[in-house]
C-alpha positions in Angstrom: -55.0 20.2 23.9 -57.9 17.9 23.2 -57.7 14.3 22.9 -57.9 14.1 19.1 -54.9 16.6 18.7 -52.9 14.7 21.4 -53.3 11.4 19.6 -52.1 13.1 16.3 -49.1 14.6 18.0 -48.2 11.3 19.6 -48.6 9.5 16.3 -46.3 12.0 14.5 -43.8 11.6 17.3 -43.6 7.9 17.1 -43.6 7.9 13.4 -40.6 10.2 13.3 -38.7 8.1 15.8 -39.4 5.0 14.2 -38.2 6.3 10.8 -35.1 7.9 12.3 -34.1 4.5 13.5 -34.9 2.7 10.3 -33.2 5.3 8.4 -29.8 5.4 10.2 -26.9 5.1 7.8 -25.2 1.9 8.8 -23.6 -1.0 7.1 -24.7 -4.6 7.4 -22.7 -6.4 10.0 -22.7 -9.6 8.0 -23.6 -9.6 4.3 -22.6 -10.9 1.0 -23.5 -10.2 -2.6 -22.1 -12.4 -5.3 -21.7 -11.4 -9.1 -20.4 -13.2 -12.1 -18.0 -11.9 -14.7 -15.7 -12.8 -17.7 -12.4 -11.5 -18.8 -9.3 -12.3 -20.7 -5.9 -12.4 -19.0 -2.7 -13.2 -20.8 -4.8 -14.6 -23.7 -6.8 -16.9 -21.5 -10.5 -16.5 -21.3 -11.5 -16.5 -17.5 -14.9 -16.7 -15.8 -14.8 -15.4 -12.3 -17.1 -14.5 -9.4 -16.9 -11.5 -6.9 -18.2 -12.0 -3.5 -18.6 -8.4 -1.9 -19.6 -8.1 1.6 -19.0 -7.5 5.3 -17.7 -10.1 8.0 -17.6 -9.2 11.6 -14.6 -8.6 13.8 -15.2 -10.4 17.3 -13.7 -9.6 20.5 -12.4 -12.3 23.1 -16.0 -12.5 24.5 -17.4 -13.3 21.0 -19.2 -9.9 20.6 -19.1 -8.2 17.2 -17.1 -5.0 17.7 -16.5 -4.0 14.1 -17.3 -5.2 10.6 -14.9 -5.4 7.7 -15.9 -4.7 3.9 -14.1 -7.0 1.5 -14.2 -8.0 -2.2 -13.3 -11.6 -2.9 -12.4 -12.6 -6.5 -12.5 -16.4 -7.3 -11.8 -18.1 -10.6 -14.8 -20.4 -11.5 -14.7 -24.0 -11.9 -11.5 -24.7 -9.8 -11.7 -28.4 -8.8 -9.2 -28.4 -6.1 -8.9 -25.4 -4.0 -6.1 -26.8 -2.1 -3.8 -26.1 -5.1 -5.2 -22.7 -5.9 -3.4 -19.7 -4.1 -5.1 -17.2 -2.2 -3.7 -13.6 -2.3 -4.8 -11.4 0.6 -4.4 -7.7 -0.2 -4.0 -4.7 1.9 -3.4 -0.9 1.2 -1.9 1.4 3.8 -2.1 4.8 5.3 -2.6 3.6 7.9 -6.2 4.6 7.1 -6.3 3.9 3.4 -9.1 1.7 1.8 -7.9 -1.1 -0.3 -9.1 0.7 -3.5 -5.7 1.4 -4.9 -4.4 -2.2 -5.6 -7.9 -3.3 -6.2 -8.8 -1.3 -9.2 -5.2 -0.4 -10.4 -3.1 -3.4 -9.8 -3.9 -6.9 -9.4 -7.6 -7.0 -9.8 -9.5 -7.8 -13.3 -10.9 -4.4 -13.5 -8.8 -1.2 -13.3 -9.2 2.6 -13.5 -9.1 4.2 -16.9 -5.9 6.1 -17.2 -3.4 6.9 -20.0 -0.4 4.8 -20.6 1.8 6.8 -18.4 -0.7 6.4 -15.6 -2.2 9.8 -15.4 -6.1 10.0 -14.8 -8.3 11.0 -17.7 -11.9 12.1 -17.7 -14.4 10.6 -18.0 -13.3 8.4 -15.1 -14.3 4.8 -15.1 -13.1 1.3 -15.5 -11.6 -1.1 -18.0 -10.4 -4.7 -18.1 -7.1 -5.5 -16.7 -5.4 -8.1 -19.1 -2.4 -8.5 -16.6 -4.2 -9.3 -13.4 -2.9 -12.3 -11.4 -6.4 -13.8 -11.1 -5.3 -16.4 -13.6 -2.9 -17.8 -11.1 -4.5 -16.9 -7.7 -7.8 -15.9 -6.1 -7.6 -12.4 -4.4 -9.5 -10.9 -1.4 -9.1 -7.1 -1.0 -9.7 -6.2 2.8 -10.6 -2.9 4.3 -9.4 -2.4 8.0 -11.7 -0.5 10.4 -13.0 2.8 9.2 -11.8 2.4 5.6 -14.0 1.6 2.6 -17.4 0.6 4.3 -15.7 -0.9 7.2 -16.8 0.4 10.6 -16.7 0.2 14.4 -19.8 -1.1 16.0 -21.8 -0.1 19.1 -21.9 -2.3 21.9 -25.0 -4.4 23.0 -26.4 -1.2 24.7 -26.1 0.8 21.4 -23.1 2.9 22.9 -20.1 3.5 20.7 -16.7 2.9 22.2 -14.6 5.8 23.2 -11.8 7.1 21.0 -9.3 5.7 23.5 -11.1 2.3 23.5 -11.1 2.3 19.6 -7.4 3.0 19.5 -6.6 0.3 21.8 -8.9 -2.3 19.8 -7.9 -1.1 16.3 -5.7 1.8 15.7 -2.1 0.7 16.2 0.7 -1.2 14.8 0.1 -4.2 17.1 -3.8 -4.0 17.6 -4.1 -3.7 13.9 -2.3 -6.7 13.3 -3.9 -8.8 16.2 -7.6 -8.1 14.9 -6.9 -8.6 11.2 -5.2 -12.0 12.0 -8.3 -13.1 13.7 -10.5 -11.8 10.8 -8.4 -13.5 8.2 -8.5 -16.8 10.0 -12.3 -16.6 10.1 -12.5 -15.6 6.4 -10.2 -18.4 5.4 -12.3 -21.0 7.3 -15.6 -19.7 6.2 -14.5 -20.0 2.5 -12.9 -23.2 2.7 -9.3 -22.0 2.0 -7.6 -23.7 5.0 -5.4 -25.9 2.6 -4.8 -23.3 0.0 -1.4 -21.7 -0.5 -1.6 -18.2 1.0 0.2 -15.0 0.3 0.0 -11.6 1.8 0.5 -8.3 -0.2 0.6 -4.9 1.2 1.3 -1.5 -0.1 3.0 1.4 1.9 1.8 1.0 5.4 0.3 -2.1 4.3 3.9 -3.6 4.2 4.0 -2.9 8.0 0.7 -4.6 8.4 1.5 -7.7 6.3 5.1 -8.0 7.9 3.5 -8.3 11.3 0.7 -10.4 10.1 3.1 -13.2 8.6 4.2 -13.8 12.2 0.9 -13.4 14.0 -0.8 -15.7 11.7 1.9 -18.2 12.0 2.1 -18.1 15.8 -1.5 -17.3 16.9 -3.4 -19.2 14.2 -0.7 -21.9 13.1 -0.6 -21.0 9.4 2.5 -21.2 7.2 2.4 -18.6 4.6 4.0 -19.1 1.0 4.9 -15.5 0.4 4.9 -11.9 1.4 4.8 -9.1 -1.0 6.0 -5.7 0.1 4.9 -2.9 -2.5 6.6 0.6 -1.9 7.5 -0.4 1.6 7.8 1.4 4.7 10.6 0.9 7.3 8.7 -1.9 8.9 10.5 -1.0 12.2 14.0 -1.1 10.7 16.0 2.0 11.8 17.1 4.2 8.9 17.8 7.5 10.8 20.7 10.0 10.7 23.2 9.7 7.7 21.6 6.6 6.5 18.2 8.4 6.0 19.8 11.4 4.3 22.0 9.4 2.1 19.3 6.9 0.9 17.5 9.8 -0.7 20.0 10.4 -3.3 19.3 7.7 -5.8 15.6 8.7 -5.7 16.7 12.2 -6.4 18.7 11.0 -9.2 15.8 9.0 -10.9 13.5 12.0 -10.6 16.1 14.5 -12.0 16.7 12.1 -15.0 13.1 11.8 -15.7 12.9 15.5 -15.8 16.0 15.7 -18.0 17.9 18.2 -15.8 21.0 15.9 -15.3 24.3 16.7 -17.2 24.2 15.4 -20.8 26.8 12.5 -19.9 24.3 11.1 -17.4 21.1 12.1 -19.3 22.3 10.0 -22.3 22.5 6.8 -20.2 19.6 4.6 -19.5 17.9 5.0 -15.9 19.3 1.6 -14.6 22.8 2.5 -15.5 22.6 6.0 -13.9 21.0 4.4 -10.7 23.7 1.8 -10.4 26.4 4.6 -10.5 24.5 6.7 -7.8 23.9 3.8 -5.5 27.6 2.9 -5.6 28.6 6.5 -4.7 25.9 6.6 -2.0 27.1 3.6 -0.2 30.8 4.1 -0.6 31.2 7.9 -0.4 28.2 10.0 0.4 27.0 7.9 3.6 30.6 7.9 5.1 30.9 11.6 4.4 27.6 12.5 6.0 28.7 10.4 9.0 31.6 12.7 9.6 29.1 15.6 10.1 30.9 18.9 10.8 34.2 17.2 10.9 34.6 16.3 7.3 37.6 18.2 5.7 36.7 21.2 3.6 38.2 19.7 0.5 36.1 16.5 0.9 33.0 18.4 1.5 33.4 20.3 -1.8 34.1 17.2 -3.6 31.1 15.3 -2.0 28.9 18.4 -3.0 30.0 18.5 -6.5 29.0 14.8 -6.9 25.7 15.2 -5.0 24.9 18.1 -7.4 25.8 16.0 -10.5 23.5 13.3 -9.5 20.6 15.3 -8.0 20.2 18.0 -10.6 20.7 20.6 -7.8 23.1 23.4 -7.7 26.4 22.8 -5.8 25.6 26.0 -3.9 22.3 24.6 -2.8 23.7 21.3 -1.6 26.3 23.1 0.3 23.8 25.5 1.8 22.0 22.3 3.1 25.2 20.8 4.6 25.1 18.0 1.9 21.8 16.8 3.6 18.9 17.7 1.4 15.4 17.0 2.6 12.6 15.7 0.4 10.5 18.8 0.8 13.5 21.0 -0.4 14.0 18.7 -3.4 10.5 18.8 -4.3 10.6 22.6 -4.1 14.0 23.3 -5.6 14.6 21.0 -8.6 12.2 22.9 -11.1 11.9 26.0 -9.2 13.4 28.0 -12.1 10.6 26.5 -14.3 7.9 27.4 -11.9 6.9 23.8 -10.8 6.8 21.7 -7.7 7.2 17.8 -7.9 4.7 15.2 -6.5 5.7 13.3 -3.4 4.1 9.9 -4.2 5.0 10.2 -7.8 7.7 12.8 -8.7 6.8 12.7 -12.4 3.7 14.9 -11.5 4.1 18.7 -11.6 2.2 21.3 -9.6 2.0 25.0 -9.2 2.4 26.8 -6.0 1.4 30.4 -5.0 4.9 31.5 -4.6 8.1 30.0 -6.3 10.0 31.0 -3.1 9.9 28.9 0.0 11.3 25.6 1.1 8.4 23.1 0.6 5.4 22.6 -1.7 2.1 24.0 -0.9 0.3 20.5 -2.0 1.0 17.3 -3.6 -0.5 17.3 -7.1 -0.5 13.5 -7.6 -2.7 12.7 -4.6 -5.2 15.2 -5.6 -5.4 13.8 -9.2 -5.5 10.1 -7.8 -8.4 10.7 -5.3 -10.6 12.6 -7.6 -10.3 9.9 -10.3 -10.4 6.8 -8.0 -13.2 7.9 -5.8 -16.0 8.2 -8.3 -14.7 5.0 -10.2 -14.7 2.8 -7.1 -18.1 4.0 -5.9 -19.6 3.3 -9.3 -17.9 0.0 -9.7 -19.0 -1.6 -6.4 -22.5 -0.3 -6.7 -23.2 -0.9 -10.5 -20.8 -3.6 -11.4 -20.5 -5.6 -8.1 -24.1 -4.8 -7.1 -23.3 -4.0 -3.5 -25.5 -1.1 -2.5 -25.3 1.0 0.7 -25.7 4.6 1.7 -22.6 4.4 3.9 -19.7 6.5 2.7 -16.8 4.7 1.0 -13.9 6.1 3.0 -10.9 6.4 0.7 -8.7 7.8 3.5 -10.2 7.4 7.0 -9.8 8.9 10.4 -7.8 6.4 12.3 -5.6 8.9 14.2 -3.9 9.1 16.6 -2.2 5.9 15.5 -0.2 4.0 18.0 3.2 3.3 16.3 5.0 2.2 19.5 6.6 -1.2 19.7 7.0 -1.5 15.8 9.1 -4.6 15.4 7.3 -5.9 12.2 10.6 -6.4 10.3 11.9 -8.6 13.1 8.4 -10.3 13.1 8.9 -10.9 9.4 12.4 -12.3 9.8 11.4 -14.6 12.5 8.5 -15.9 10.4 10.8 -16.6 7.6 13.2 -18.3 9.9 10.5 -20.5 11.3 8.9 -21.2 8.0 11.2 -22.5 5.0 8.4 -22.0 2.6 8.2 -18.2 3.1 9.7 -16.0 0.6 9.5 -12.1 0.3 9.3 -9.9 -2.7 9.8 -6.1 -2.6 8.5 -4.1 -5.5 9.1 -0.2 -5.6 8.8 2.6 -8.1 12.0 4.8 -8.8 9.9 8.0 -8.6 8.4 7.5 -5.2 9.5 10.2 -2.9 7.4 8.9 0.1 8.9 5.4 0.3 11.8 5.6 -1.9 13.1 2.6 -3.8 16.5 2.7 -2.2 15.2 2.7 1.3 13.3 -0.5 0.2 16.5 -2.0 -0.9 18.2 -1.1 2.4 15.4 -2.6 4.2 15.8 -5.9 2.4 19.4 -5.8 3.1 19.0 -5.3 6.7 16.0 -7.7 7.3 18.3 -10.7 7.7 21.7 -9.6 8.8 22.9 -13.2 9.0 22.4 -13.5 5.0 21.2 -17.0 5.4 17.9 -16.2 3.8 19.1 -13.8 1.3 18.2 -16.3 -1.5 14.5 -15.9 -0.3 14.4 -12.1 -0.7 14.1 -10.5 -4.0 13.5 -6.9 -5.3 11.9 -5.4 -8.4 12.0 -1.7 -9.5 9.8 0.2 -11.9 9.8 3.4 -13.8 6.9 4.8 -12.0 5.9 6.2 -8.4 4.5 5.0 -5.2 1.7 3.1 -7.2 4.3 1.8 -9.7 1.4 -0.1 -11.5 -0.4 3.0 -12.9 1.9 3.3 -15.7 0.8 0.7 -18.5 4.3 -0.8 -19.0 4.8 -1.3 -15.4 1.4 -2.7 -14.8 2.3 -5.5 -17.1 5.7 -5.9 -15.5 4.7 -5.7 -11.9 1.9 -8.3 -12.2 4.4 -10.5 -14.2 6.8 -10.2 -11.5 4.0 -11.0 -8.9 2.8 -14.0 -11.0 6.2 -15.5 -11.3 6.8 -15.0 -7.5 3.6 -16.8 -6.7 4.4 -19.7 -9.3 8.0 -20.0 -8.1 7.1 -19.9 -4.4 4.8 -22.9 -4.9 7.5 -25.0 -6.1 8.8 -25.4 -2.6 5.7 -27.3 -1.6 7.2 -30.4 -3.2 9.8 -30.3 -0.4 9.4 -30.9 3.4 9.2 -28.0 5.6 12.9 -28.2 7.0 16.4 -26.8 6.5 
């Protein structure tokens, strides 16, 4: 090869190498883009700003080990931030981006859907006239690997191993620890140290915020004003055995009522009246019957099966074939089997079609498929075109964070301890009656068991809605849930006039 050809080849190689580095798809570690907007909430015209950006997660040596993407909504021209509440919002999974509550519940812009919460094309966004932005600023946080948030390479450019990443980020307690530190930095950077602070989490996000309430209090010396648990998980409170089986029945009844397959005398009643009756039966008769197991009398077993059939919409024969204990999968497959439909898991108002009507569980969950295909293009367009945050990094709706370390989950007890130490702290539970993933009666049970002493029961409240896991998708419940959240925030602030003591 002559000298000229060698120089050309070397130039090409160097150019290719340089471009390869420059065009790596990566997120900025520390960034911010601010946009300005107007909306109307509860009849009030509001100007607001949105800061969309990334903020690092630092390890104990001060090295950036990850960066989290966030969207921070603030009402303009607020004179005194110490009186302006800050609502810090998480979704769940684990491994879910903050998209769901961001563009369907509390944010000022929401997904275009019909009044019952079903997606319609063309997908896009519309104003949310019920957002709580009128009473609180909101930051939507995406944990590691969700949204645009990412693990970072070390100083040598090497990515941590899967085991190292799990230890740092992907487990109940690791998640809580690094997020508490990140939140503390965010609050300090944005001059919100004196603001009243609220956490809201949905699904696994309820595990997250329950633990964060205690971690922020003990590691960063914060007193929160409120924690909101939307479609809560068990938060480490045991619900196994007969309790787990019995607690499904009120959800079964709500779903059967919605699909109009209950007997006429029940179908003619309004849903809350039906559920009150089913809940009483569940606690007083069904749960004790299940606890007897194989030693329940034949007569009692027949009587219980009759009532379970009455309330669930399932045949008495099917109930008996399942020994009074019907799994969620069996219910989703069986209830409308004769009509050729399966039910959704996260929202059992949704119907789907299986390859075969036979079988004991659905092939897929129709609600999740519908939601992902509506939310994904909408959030991508919204962030890029309306919030002006542009990157080629993929927005991860559902991220790979597994295996997730679920050991030592004491988040419910951590929340109880935080409440005991902090007389200001109130907790609101919100749940949809048609949610089969984290059913509403489980949420009630968790609330009842959170503080067995009963000394803090006046600081715990529950609200139910005629929708599913994302109860805010239904228009009527979007208004109701935001109104309930708004009232919770306002009422929680009244305690600030008292000293923090019992």
